[in-house]
N, C-alpha and C positions, 0 to 999 in steps of 0.2 A: 385537353392539356398537352402541351408539346412534349416530345420525348426528352429523357434525361440526357444531359451532356455526358455524364459518366454513370455506369452501372457497376457496382462493386458486389461481387458474389463471394460469400464466405461459406466454405464447406462446413456443415454441421452434422454430417453423416456420423452415425454411431453404430459400430459393429459390436457383436457380443463380446463381453470381457474375455480376454485371452486369445482373440482372433490374431493369428500371426501377422496379418497386414496392419493391424492397429486401425485407428480412425481419428479423424480430426476432432470429433466429439469428445473422445476420451482425453484429448490433449488440451481441452479448454476453449474450443471454438465458440461456444455460446457466449462466453465473456468477451471474446474478440468481436463478435457480431454486435453485442450490446454497446461496446465502446465506439465502434464505427458509427452506429445509429446516434449515439449520444453526441459525438463530435460533429456529425453532419447537421444535426439540429442546432447545437450550440453555436456553430460558426456560420449559420445562416445559409447553408448549402441545400436545404430541403427544396425540392422542386427542380434542382439542377443536378444533384447527385443522389442516387438511390443505392442504399446498402441493404442487402437482404440475404437470408439464408439460402444455401444451395445444398442439394443432395451430393452424393459422391461424385467427384470429379476425376476419379481414377488416378489420383496422385497421392495415395495414402502414405507412401514412404517419405513424402515431402511435407506432410501436414504440420501445422494448420495451413491449408491452401486458401489463397485469396486471388481472385481474378478480376481485373478491371477491364471493362468493355466500354467503348468499341475498340479500344486499342489492342486488346488481347494480351495485356501484360499479366503474366502469372507470377505470384509470390509464393514462396514456400518457407516452412518452418517459422511462420509468423507467430509472434508472442504478443501478449497484451501490451507490453511496453513498446512494441513496434508500430502500433496503430496510429499514434499521434504523428509520427514521422511520415508514414504513408499518406495520411490525410494532408498534412502541411506540404510536403514535397511533391507528391503526385497529384492529388486531387485539387489542390489550390494552385501550386506553382507549375504544374505540368512536367515535373522531373521525376521519373520512376526512381525508386529506391534500389539501386543496382545491387547492393549487398544481399538483398532478399529475393532478387529475381530468379525464376527458374528459366533456364535457357534451353536451347535445342528444340526438341519436338513440341515444347509448350508454347513457343513463340508463334504468334500469328503470322501467316504468310504475307499479309499486308505490311506488317512491321518489318519483316525480313527484306521485302522488296524495297521499302523506303530506305532502310539502312545500307543496302548494297547498291542502290541506284538502278537495280534491274527490275524489269517487269513493268 
C-alpha cells in the first residue's frame, strides 16, 4: 500500500480531571477525531488521507490540537464545527486554514524555509 498523501493527527490525550494543563480529551477531541474520519470516508479520501488519534503533542494550552503531515501544519483550538473547513480547505484544496494555525515553534522547518525562500 502506498503512503498516504496526508496524515492528520488529532490529539486525544486525557489528563486527570482538574489538571491545570487541561487536555484535548476533556475538550472534545474524540468527537473531532470521529468527524475527521467520517468526512475522510464520506468524501472518498480513504487511502489518500489518514486521520487518527495521537497522544499528547505538548500543546495542551492550544487544544484541541490537530497536525497535518507531511507539511507540518499545526492547528489549535479546533472545534467540531471547524473540521469540515479543515477537510475542504486544507485536505482537498491544499489551503491551510490560517485562522486556526499555530505559528512559531509549531511550524515545520521545511515550511519555514519554503515560505522565506531560505534553505
